[in-house]
DSSP file (Angstrom, degrees, kcal/mol; ACC not computed):
  #  RESIDUE AA STRUCTURE BP1 BP2  ACC     N-H-->O    O-->H-N    N-H-->O    O-->H-N    TCO  KAPPA ALPHA  PHI   PSI    X-CA   Y-CA   Z-CA
    1    1 A M              0   0    0      0, 0.0     2,-0.3     0, 0.0     0, 0.0   0.000 360.0 360.0 360.0 133.7   23.7   -1.7   52.2
    2    2 A I        -     0   0    0     33,-0.1     2,-0.4     4,-0.0     3,-0.1  -0.650 360.0-158.6 -82.9 134.1   21.8    1.1   50.4
    3    3 A I     >  -     0   0    0     -2,-0.3     4,-2.2     1,-0.1     3,-0.3  -0.951  18.4-137.1-117.9 132.9   18.0    1.1   51.2
    4    4 A A  H  > S+     0   0    0     -2,-0.4     4,-2.5     1,-0.2     5,-0.3   0.890 105.0  55.4 -53.9 -44.4   15.5    2.9   48.8
    5    5 A C  H  > S+     0   0    0      1,-0.2     4,-2.2     2,-0.2    -1,-0.2   0.906 108.5  47.8 -59.2 -42.0   13.6    4.4   51.7
    6    6 A D  H  > S+     0   0    0     -3,-0.3     4,-2.8     2,-0.2     5,-0.3   0.912 109.4  53.1 -65.4 -42.0   16.8    6.0   53.1
    7    7 A C  H  X S+     0   0    0     -4,-2.2     4,-2.1     1,-0.2    -2,-0.2   0.926 113.2  43.7 -58.6 -44.3   17.7    7.4   49.6
    8    8 A F  H  X S+     0   0    0     -4,-2.5     4,-2.3     2,-0.2    -1,-0.2   0.849 111.4  54.7 -71.8 -32.3   14.3    9.0   49.3
    9    9 A R  H  X S+     0   0    0     -4,-2.2     4,-2.0    -5,-0.3    -2,-0.2   0.946 112.5  42.0 -64.0 -47.6   14.5   10.3   52.9
   10   10 A F  H  X S+     0   0    0     -4,-2.8     4,-2.0     2,-0.2    -2,-0.2   0.853 112.8  53.9 -68.7 -34.2   17.8   12.0   52.3
   11   11 A A  H  X S+     0   0    0     -4,-2.1     4,-1.6    -5,-0.3    -1,-0.2   0.907 108.4  50.7 -64.1 -41.1   16.6   13.3   48.9
   12   12 A T  H  X S+     0   0    0     -4,-2.3     4,-0.7     1,-0.2    -2,-0.2   0.909 109.3  50.1 -62.8 -42.8   13.5   14.8   50.7
   13   13 A L  H >< S+     0   0    0     -4,-2.0     3,-0.7     1,-0.2    -1,-0.2   0.864 107.9  54.2 -63.9 -35.4   15.8   16.5   53.2
   14   14 A E  H >< S+     0   0    0     -4,-2.0     3,-1.2     1,-0.2    -1,-0.2   0.859 103.5  57.6 -63.0 -36.3   17.8   17.8   50.3
   15   15 A L  H 3< S+     0   0    0     -4,-1.6    -1,-0.2     1,-0.2    -2,-0.2   0.647  98.4  59.3 -73.2 -14.9   14.7   19.3   48.8
   16   16 A V  T << S+     0   0    0     -3,-0.7    -1,-0.2    -4,-0.7    -2,-0.2   0.325  79.9 112.9 -97.9   8.9   13.8   21.4   51.9
   17   17 A R  S <  S-     0   0    0     -3,-1.2     7,-0.1    -4,-0.1    -3,-0.0  -0.161  79.2-111.6 -71.4 175.1   17.1   23.4   51.9
   18   18 A S  S    S+     0   0    0      6,-0.0    -1,-0.1     2,-0.0     3,-0.1   0.375  81.8 105.3 -95.4   5.5   17.0   27.1   51.1
   19   19 A T  S    S-     0   0    0      1,-0.2     5,-0.1     2,-0.1     0, 0.0  -0.326  88.3 -70.5 -77.3 167.4   18.8   27.0   47.7
   20   20 A P     >  -     0   0    0      0, 0.0     4,-2.2     0, 0.0     3,-0.4  -0.233  47.6-114.3 -58.1 147.5   16.8   27.4   44.4
   21   21 A I  H  > S+     0   0    0      1,-0.2     4,-2.4     2,-0.2     5,-0.2   0.847 113.7  52.7 -56.8 -40.5   14.5   24.5   43.6
   22   22 A K  H  > S+     0   0    0      1,-0.2     4,-2.1     2,-0.2    -1,-0.2   0.889 109.6  49.1 -66.3 -37.8   16.4   23.4   40.5
   23   23 A Q  H  > S+     0   0    0     -3,-0.4     4,-2.1     2,-0.2    -1,-0.2   0.887 110.4  51.3 -65.4 -39.1   19.7   23.3   42.4
   24   24 A R  H  X S+     0   0    0     -4,-2.2     4,-2.8     2,-0.2    -2,-0.2   0.891 108.5  51.8 -64.1 -40.7   18.0   21.2   45.1
   25   25 A L  H  X S+     0   0    0     -4,-2.4     4,-2.4     2,-0.2     5,-0.2   0.926 109.7  48.5 -63.7 -44.5   16.6   18.8   42.5
   26   26 A I  H  X S+     0   0    0     -4,-2.1     4,-2.8     1,-0.2     5,-0.2   0.930 114.5  46.0 -60.8 -44.8   20.0   18.2   41.0
   27   27 A S  H  X S+     0   0    0     -4,-2.1     4,-2.7     1,-0.2     5,-0.4   0.909 110.4  53.1 -63.3 -43.2   21.6   17.7   44.4
   28   28 A A  H  X>S+     0   0    0     -4,-2.8     5,-2.4     2,-0.2     4,-1.6   0.913 114.6  42.4 -60.4 -42.4   18.8   15.3   45.5
   29   29 A Y  H  <>S+     0   0    0     -4,-2.4     5,-2.6     3,-0.2     6,-0.3   0.981 117.8  43.3 -67.4 -55.4   19.4   13.2   42.3
   30   30 A R  H  <5S+     0   0    0     -4,-2.8    -2,-0.2     1,-0.2    -3,-0.2   0.879 122.9  36.4 -60.7 -41.9   23.2   13.2   42.3
   31   31 A R  H  <5S-     0   0    0     -4,-2.7    -1,-0.2    -5,-0.2    -2,-0.2   0.792 138.7  -1.3 -83.8 -28.9   23.6   12.6   46.0
   32   32 A H  T ><5S+     0   0    0     -4,-1.6     3,-1.3    -5,-0.4     4,-0.3   0.741 120.1  54.4-131.5 -52.0   20.7   10.2   46.7
   33   33 A L  G > <S+     0   0    0     -5,-2.4     3,-1.3     1,-0.3    -4,-0.2   0.802 101.6  61.3 -70.1 -28.6   18.3    9.2   43.9
   34   34 A A  G 3 <S+     0   0    0     -5,-2.6    -1,-0.3    -6,-0.3    -4,-0.1   0.719 103.7  53.9 -66.3 -18.8   20.9    8.0   41.6
   35   35 A L  G <  S+     0   0    0     -3,-1.3    -1,-0.2    -6,-0.3    -2,-0.2   0.478  77.0 126.9 -93.2  -4.1   21.8    5.4   44.3
   36   36 A V    <   -     0   0    0     -3,-1.3     2,-0.9    -4,-0.3     3,-0.1  -0.339  62.9-130.0 -61.6 125.2   18.3    4.0   44.7
   37   37 A P    >   -     0   0    0      0, 0.0     3,-2.4     0, 0.0     4,-0.4  -0.679  16.7-154.7 -74.7 106.5   18.2    0.2   44.3
   38   38 A V  G >  S+     0   0    0     -2,-0.9     3,-1.6     1,-0.3    -2,-0.1   0.813  89.3  64.4 -55.5 -34.6   15.4   -0.2   41.7
   39   39 A E  G 3  S+     0   0    0      1,-0.3    -1,-0.3    -3,-0.1    -3,-0.0   0.679  96.9  58.6 -66.9 -14.3   14.6   -3.7   42.9
   40   40 A Q  G <  S+     0   0    0     -3,-2.4    -1,-0.3     2,-0.1    -2,-0.2   0.530  79.7 102.8 -89.5  -8.0   13.6   -2.2   46.3
   41   41 A I  S <  S-     0   0    0     -3,-1.6     5,-0.1    -4,-0.4    53,-0.0  -0.649  81.3-117.6 -77.4 122.8   10.9    0.0   44.8
   42   42 A P    >>  -     0   0    0      0, 0.0     3,-2.1     0, 0.0     4,-0.8  -0.279  22.9-116.0 -58.4 145.9    7.5   -1.6   45.4
   43   43 A P  G >4 S+     0   0    0      0, 0.0     3,-0.7     0, 0.0     4,-0.5   0.828 113.6  58.0 -53.9 -36.7    5.7   -2.6   42.2
   44   44 A E  G 34 S+     0   0    0      1,-0.2     4,-0.2     2,-0.1    -3,-0.0   0.625 111.6  42.7 -72.0 -10.3    2.8   -0.1   42.9
   45   45 A I  G <> S+     0   0    0     -3,-2.1     4,-2.5     2,-0.1    -1,-0.2   0.486  86.9  94.2-109.6  -7.4    5.3    2.7   43.0
   46   46 A Q  H <X S+     0   0    0     -4,-0.8     4,-3.0    -3,-0.7     5,-0.2   0.892  84.3  50.6 -54.0 -45.9    7.5    1.7   40.0
   47   47 A E  H  > S+     0   0    0     -4,-0.5     4,-2.1     1,-0.2    -1,-0.2   0.914 111.7  46.8 -63.7 -43.1    5.6    3.8   37.5
   48   48 A S  H  > S+     0   0    0      2,-0.2     4,-2.1    -4,-0.2    -1,-0.2   0.897 113.5  50.0 -63.7 -40.4    5.9    7.0   39.6
   49   49 A F  H  X S+     0   0    0     -4,-2.5     4,-2.5     1,-0.2    -2,-0.2   0.934 110.4  48.5 -64.1 -46.4    9.6    6.3   40.2
   50   50 A E  H  X S+     0   0    0     -4,-3.0     4,-2.4     1,-0.2    -1,-0.2   0.878 109.9  53.8 -61.4 -38.0   10.3    5.8   36.5
   51   51 A H  H  X S+     0   0    0     -4,-2.1     4,-2.2    -5,-0.2    -1,-0.2   0.934 110.2  46.2 -62.5 -45.8    8.4    9.0   35.7
   52   52 A V  H  X S+     0   0    0     -4,-2.1     4,-2.3     1,-0.2    -2,-0.2   0.931 113.1  49.5 -61.8 -46.1   10.5   11.0   38.2
   53   53 A M  H  X S+     0   0    0     -4,-2.5     4,-1.3     1,-0.2    -1,-0.2   0.883 111.1  49.0 -65.0 -36.7   13.7    9.5   36.9
   54   54 A S  H  X S+     0   0    0     -4,-2.4     4,-1.5     2,-0.2    -1,-0.2   0.866 110.5  51.7 -70.8 -33.8   12.8   10.2   33.3
   55   55 A C  H  < S+     0   0    0     -4,-2.2    -2,-0.2     1,-0.2    -1,-0.2   0.883 115.2  42.6 -65.5 -37.0   11.9   13.8   34.2
   56   56 A L  H  < S+     0   0    0     -4,-2.3    15,-0.3    -5,-0.2    16,-0.3   0.650 131.1  21.9 -84.2 -15.8   15.3   14.2   35.9
   57   57 A C  H  < S+     0   0    0     -4,-1.3    -2,-0.2    -5,-0.2    -1,-0.2   0.295  92.0  99.9-133.2   9.4   17.4   12.4   33.2
   58   58 A G     <  +     0   0    0     -4,-1.5     2,-0.4    -5,-0.1    -3,-0.1   0.563  60.9  84.8 -83.5  -9.5   15.4   12.6   30.0
   59   59 A V  S    S-     0   0    0      8,-0.5    12,-0.3    -4,-0.2    11,-0.2  -0.776  81.8-116.1-100.4 136.8   17.0   15.5   28.2
   60   60 A K        -     0   0    0     -2,-0.4    -2,-0.1    10,-0.1     6,-0.1  -0.529  40.0-124.0 -67.0 126.7   20.1   15.0   26.0
   61   61 A P        -     0   0    0      0, 0.0     2,-0.1     0, 0.0     6,-0.1  -0.331  12.6-126.3 -75.3 153.5   22.9   17.1   27.6
   62   62 A L    >   -     0   0    0      4,-0.2     3,-1.8     1,-0.2     8,-0.1  -0.417  53.8 -65.6 -81.7 169.4   25.0   19.8   26.0
   63   63 A R  T 3  S+     0   0    0      1,-0.3    -1,-0.2    -2,-0.1     3,-0.1  -0.367 124.4  20.7 -59.4 131.3   28.7   19.6   26.0
   64   64 A G  T 3  S+     0   0    0      1,-0.3     2,-0.3    -3,-0.1    -1,-0.3   0.444 110.4  82.8  91.1  -0.1   30.0   19.9   29.6
   65   65 A E    <   -     0   0    0     -3,-1.8    -1,-0.3     3,-0.0     2,-0.2  -0.895  69.1-126.5-129.8 164.7   26.9   18.9   31.4
   66   66 A D     >  -     0   0    0     -2,-0.3     4,-2.3    -3,-0.1    -4,-0.2  -0.516  36.7 -96.3-102.0 175.7   25.2   15.7   32.3
   67   67 A A  H  > S+     0   0    0      1,-0.2     4,-2.5     2,-0.2    -8,-0.5   0.833 121.9  54.2 -62.7 -33.9   21.6   14.6   31.6
   68   68 A V  H  > S+     0   0    0      2,-0.2     4,-2.7     1,-0.2     5,-0.3   0.943 109.4  45.8 -65.7 -48.3   20.4   15.7   35.1
   69   69 A A  H  > S+     0   0    0      1,-0.2     4,-2.1     2,-0.2    -2,-0.2   0.911 115.8  47.7 -61.0 -42.0   21.7   19.2   34.7
   70   70 A A  H  X S+     0   0    0     -4,-2.3     4,-1.6     2,-0.2    -2,-0.2   0.913 113.1  47.6 -66.0 -42.9   20.2   19.4   31.1
   71   71 A S  H  X S+     0   0    0     -4,-2.5     4,-0.7   -15,-0.3    -2,-0.2   0.925 115.4  43.7 -65.3 -45.3   16.8   18.0   32.2
   72   72 A V  H >< S+     0   0    0     -4,-2.7     3,-0.6   -16,-0.3    -1,-0.2   0.862 109.4  57.4 -71.3 -34.2   16.5   20.3   35.2
   73   73 A R  H 3< S+     0   0    0     -4,-2.1    -1,-0.2    -5,-0.3    -2,-0.2   0.881 106.4  50.7 -62.4 -36.7   17.7   23.3   33.2
   74   74 A K  H 3< S+     0   0    0     -4,-1.6    -1,-0.2    -5,-0.1    -2,-0.2   0.674  93.1  97.0 -74.8 -17.3   14.8   22.7   30.7
   75   75 A M  S << S-     0   0    0     -4,-0.7     2,-0.1    -3,-0.6   -53,-0.0  -0.393  73.1-128.5 -73.3 147.7   12.2   22.5   33.4
   76   76 A S     >  -     0   0    0      1,-0.1     4,-2.4    -2,-0.1     5,-0.2  -0.469  32.8-105.3 -79.6 167.5   10.0   25.5   34.4
   77   77 A N  H  > S+     0   0    0      1,-0.2     4,-2.5     2,-0.2     5,-0.2   0.891 123.9  53.9 -63.2 -35.9   10.0   26.4   38.0
   78   78 A Q  H  > S+     0   0    0      2,-0.2     4,-2.4     1,-0.2    -1,-0.2   0.923 109.2  47.5 -61.6 -45.5    6.4   24.9   38.2
   79   79 A E  H  > S+     0   0    0      2,-0.2     4,-2.4     1,-0.2    -2,-0.2   0.889 111.3  50.9 -62.9 -39.3    7.7   21.6   36.7
   80   80 A A  H  X S+     0   0    0     -4,-2.4     4,-2.4     2,-0.2    -2,-0.2   0.912 110.0  50.2 -64.2 -42.6   10.6   21.6   39.1
   81   81 A D  H  X S+     0   0    0     -4,-2.5     4,-2.5     1,-0.2    -2,-0.2   0.914 111.9  47.8 -59.8 -43.6    8.1   22.1   42.0
   82   82 A E  H  X S+     0   0    0     -4,-2.4     4,-1.9     2,-0.2    -2,-0.2   0.878 110.5  51.0 -68.3 -37.1    5.9   19.2   40.8
   83   83 A C  H  X S+     0   0    0     -4,-2.4     4,-1.9     2,-0.2    -1,-0.2   0.926 111.5  48.2 -63.6 -45.3    8.9   16.9   40.4
   84   84 A A  H  X S+     0   0    0     -4,-2.4     4,-2.1     1,-0.2    -2,-0.2   0.910 110.7  51.1 -61.7 -43.0   10.0   17.7   43.9
   85   85 A A  H  X S+     0   0    0     -4,-2.5     4,-2.3     1,-0.2    -1,-0.2   0.865 108.4  52.3 -63.3 -35.3    6.5   17.1   45.2
   86   86 A Q  H  X S+     0   0    0     -4,-1.9     4,-2.5     2,-0.2    -1,-0.2   0.871 106.5  53.6 -69.5 -35.9    6.4   13.7   43.4
   87   87 A I  H  X S+     0   0    0     -4,-1.9     4,-2.1     2,-0.2    -2,-0.2   0.925 110.9  45.7 -61.4 -45.4    9.7   12.7   45.1
   88   88 A V  H  X S+     0   0    0     -4,-2.1     4,-2.0     2,-0.2    -2,-0.2   0.894 111.8  52.6 -65.5 -39.2    8.3   13.5   48.5
   89   89 A D  H  X S+     0   0    0     -4,-2.3     4,-2.3     2,-0.2    -2,-0.2   0.909 108.4  50.1 -61.7 -43.4    5.1   11.6   47.6
   90   90 A I  H  X S+     0   0    0     -4,-2.5     4,-2.8     2,-0.2     5,-0.2   0.895 107.2  54.7 -62.6 -40.9    7.1    8.6   46.6
   91   91 A F  H  X S+     0   0    0     -4,-2.1     4,-2.1     1,-0.2    -1,-0.2   0.917 109.4  48.0 -57.4 -43.5    9.0    8.7   49.8
   92   92 A G  H  X S+     0   0    0     -4,-2.0     4,-2.5     2,-0.2    -2,-0.2   0.912 111.3  49.9 -63.2 -43.3    5.7    8.6   51.7
   93   93 A Q  H  X S+     0   0    0     -4,-2.3     4,-2.5     2,-0.2    -2,-0.2   0.896 110.1  50.3 -62.1 -42.3    4.4    5.7   49.6
   94   94 A I  H  X S+     0   0    0     -4,-2.8     4,-2.4     2,-0.2    -1,-0.2   0.913 110.7  50.1 -63.3 -42.2    7.6    3.7   50.2
   95   95 A C  H  X S+     0   0    0     -4,-2.1     4,-2.0    -5,-0.2    -2,-0.2   0.926 112.1  47.0 -60.6 -46.1    7.3    4.3   54.0
   96   96 A R  H  X>S+     0   0    0     -4,-2.5     5,-2.1     1,-0.2     4,-0.6   0.894 112.0  50.4 -63.4 -40.2    3.7    3.2   53.9
   97   97 A A  H ><5S+     0   0    0     -4,-2.5     3,-0.7     1,-0.2    -1,-0.2   0.900 111.6  48.0 -65.5 -39.9    4.5    0.1   51.9
   98   98 A Q  H 3<5S+     0   0    0     -4,-2.4    -1,-0.2     1,-0.2    -2,-0.2   0.845 109.7  52.7 -69.2 -33.5    7.4   -0.8   54.3
   99   99 A A  H 3<5S-     0   0    0     -4,-2.0    -1,-0.2    -5,-0.2    -2,-0.2   0.576 110.5-124.4 -79.0  -7.3    5.1   -0.3   57.3
  100  100 A G  T <<5 +     0   0    0     -3,-0.7    -3,-0.2    -4,-0.6    -2,-0.1   0.739  47.3 172.7  73.0  20.7    2.6   -2.7   55.7
  101  101 A S      < -     0   0    0     -5,-2.1    -1,-0.2    -6,-0.2    -2,-0.0  -0.393  30.5-156.5 -66.6 136.3   -0.1    0.0   55.9
  102  102 A A        +     0   0    0     -2,-0.1    -1,-0.1     2,-0.1    -5,-0.1   0.427  57.4 120.0 -89.4   0.2   -3.4   -0.9   54.2
  103  103 A R  S    S-     0   0    0     -7,-0.1     3,-0.1     1,-0.1    -2,-0.1  -0.460  71.2-114.1 -68.1 131.6   -4.2    2.8   53.9
  104  104 A P        -     0   0    0      0, 0.0     2,-0.1     0, 0.0    -1,-0.1  -0.319  34.8 -98.4 -67.9 150.6   -4.6    3.7   50.2
  105  105 A A        -     0   0    0      1,-0.1     2,-0.1   -12,-0.0   -12,-0.0  -0.411  38.9-116.5 -67.8 140.5   -2.1    6.1   48.7
  106  106 A A        -     0   0    0      1,-0.1    -1,-0.1    -2,-0.1     3,-0.1  -0.381  35.9 -93.2 -72.9 155.7   -3.1    9.7   48.5
  107  107 A A        -     0   0    0      1,-0.1    -1,-0.1    -2,-0.1     3,-0.1  -0.379  55.1 -87.7 -64.7 148.2   -3.5   11.4   45.1
  108  108 A P        -     0   0    0      0, 0.0     2,-0.4     0, 0.0    -1,-0.1  -0.268  46.7-110.8 -58.3 145.6   -0.3   13.3   43.9
  109  109 A V        -     0   0    0    -24,-0.2     2,-0.5   -27,-0.1   -20,-0.1  -0.648  26.7-154.7 -82.0 130.9   -0.1   16.8   45.2
  110  110 A K        -     0   0    0     -2,-0.4     2,-0.3    -3,-0.1   -28,-0.0  -0.932   8.7-148.5-105.4 126.5   -0.5   19.5   42.5
  111  111 A L        -     0   0    0     -2,-0.5     2,-0.4   -33,-0.2   -29,-0.1  -0.734  11.8-164.3 -94.9 143.3    1.1   22.9   43.3
  112  112 A H        -     0   0    0     -2,-0.3     2,-0.1     0, 0.0    -2,-0.0  -0.963  23.8-111.1-127.8 143.5   -0.4   26.1   42.0
  113  113 A S        -     0   0    0     -2,-0.4     2,-0.5     1,-0.0   -35,-0.0  -0.454  29.5-152.2 -69.0 145.0    1.1   29.5   41.7
  114  114 A V        -     0   0    0     -2,-0.1     2,-0.5     2,-0.0    -1,-0.0  -0.986  10.2-134.4-123.2 126.7   -0.3   32.1   44.1
  115  115 A E        -     0   0    0     -2,-0.5     2,-0.5     2,-0.0    -2,-0.0  -0.685  26.2-167.9 -80.2 126.0   -0.4   35.8   43.3
  116  116 A V        -     0   0    0     -2,-0.5     2,-0.2     5,-0.0     5,-0.0  -0.958  23.9-119.7-120.3 133.5    0.8   37.7   46.3
  117  117 A Q    >   -     0   0    0     -2,-0.5     3,-1.6     1,-0.1     4,-0.4  -0.501  21.5-134.0 -66.5 133.5    0.5   41.5   46.6
  118  118 A S  G >  S+     0   0    0      1,-0.3     3,-0.7    -2,-0.2    -1,-0.1   0.807 105.2  54.6 -63.2 -28.7    4.0   42.9   47.1
  119  119 A D  G >  S+     0   0    0      1,-0.2     3,-1.1     2,-0.1    -1,-0.3   0.571  86.9  83.6 -81.2  -7.0    2.9   45.1   50.0
  120  120 A E  G <  S+     0   0    0     -3,-1.6    -1,-0.2     1,-0.3    -2,-0.2   0.802 100.3  33.1 -65.3 -28.5    1.5   42.1   51.8
  121  121 A F  G <  S+     0   0    0     -3,-0.7    -1,-0.3    -4,-0.4     2,-0.1   0.100  82.8 141.8-117.3  21.6    4.9   41.2   53.2
  122  122 A D    <   -     0   0    0     -3,-1.1    -3,-0.1     1,-0.0    -4,-0.0  -0.428  35.5-156.6 -65.3 135.0    6.4   44.7   53.7
  123  123 A I        -     0   0    0     -2,-0.1     3,-0.1     3,-0.0    -2,-0.1  -0.957  20.5-116.4-114.7 128.0    8.4   45.0   56.8
  124  124 A P        -     0   0    0      0, 0.0     2,-0.1     0, 0.0     0, 0.0  -0.345  37.0-106.5 -63.5 141.7    8.9   48.4   58.4
  125  125 A A        -     0   0    0      1,-0.1     2,-0.4    -2,-0.0     0, 0.0  -0.398  30.9-120.2 -66.8 141.5   12.5   49.5   58.4
  126  126 A L        -     0   0    0     -2,-0.1     2,-0.6    -3,-0.1    -1,-0.1  -0.674  21.8-147.5 -83.4 138.0   14.2   49.4   61.7
  127  127 A I        -     0   0    0     -2,-0.4     2,-0.4     2,-0.0    -1,-0.0  -0.921   6.8-150.0-109.9 121.7   15.5   52.8   62.9
  128  128 A A        -     0   0    0     -2,-0.6     2,-0.4     2,-0.0    -2,-0.0  -0.735  14.8-172.5 -89.8 135.7   18.7   52.7   65.0
  129  129 A S              0   0    0     -2,-0.4    -2,-0.0     1,-0.1     0, 0.0  -0.961 360.0 360.0-127.9 149.4   19.1   55.5   67.5
  130  130 A R              0   0    0     -2,-0.4    -1,-0.1     0, 0.0    -2,-0.0   0.420 360.0 360.0 -97.3 360.0   22.1   56.2   69.6
């Protein structure tokens, strides 16, 4: 039996891989989120879940692609980051709901771009000697 919490857990694990964010989102949806039993989503999370699903499937595909590929292709990297963060947030909410926790849900996480100086992460070249 497929359990919503497991689908979100595996989707979250898919999102922490080292591939580009858009590729991770497509994989998370196709491998895990598409399988989520909607009836297992707690009522207080339904709206967030529906929002994520519409973000991931809301664009009409071009020939040769599906709605997920089209939707993610149209996203900016910032939108893709926010969608991934919302998936992780929903996973946390489902876990809390299953645990019967009375703790209120945290506000959604908003990610912001950070300007980094290119010399901040310079690594000195290693010199091989014989």
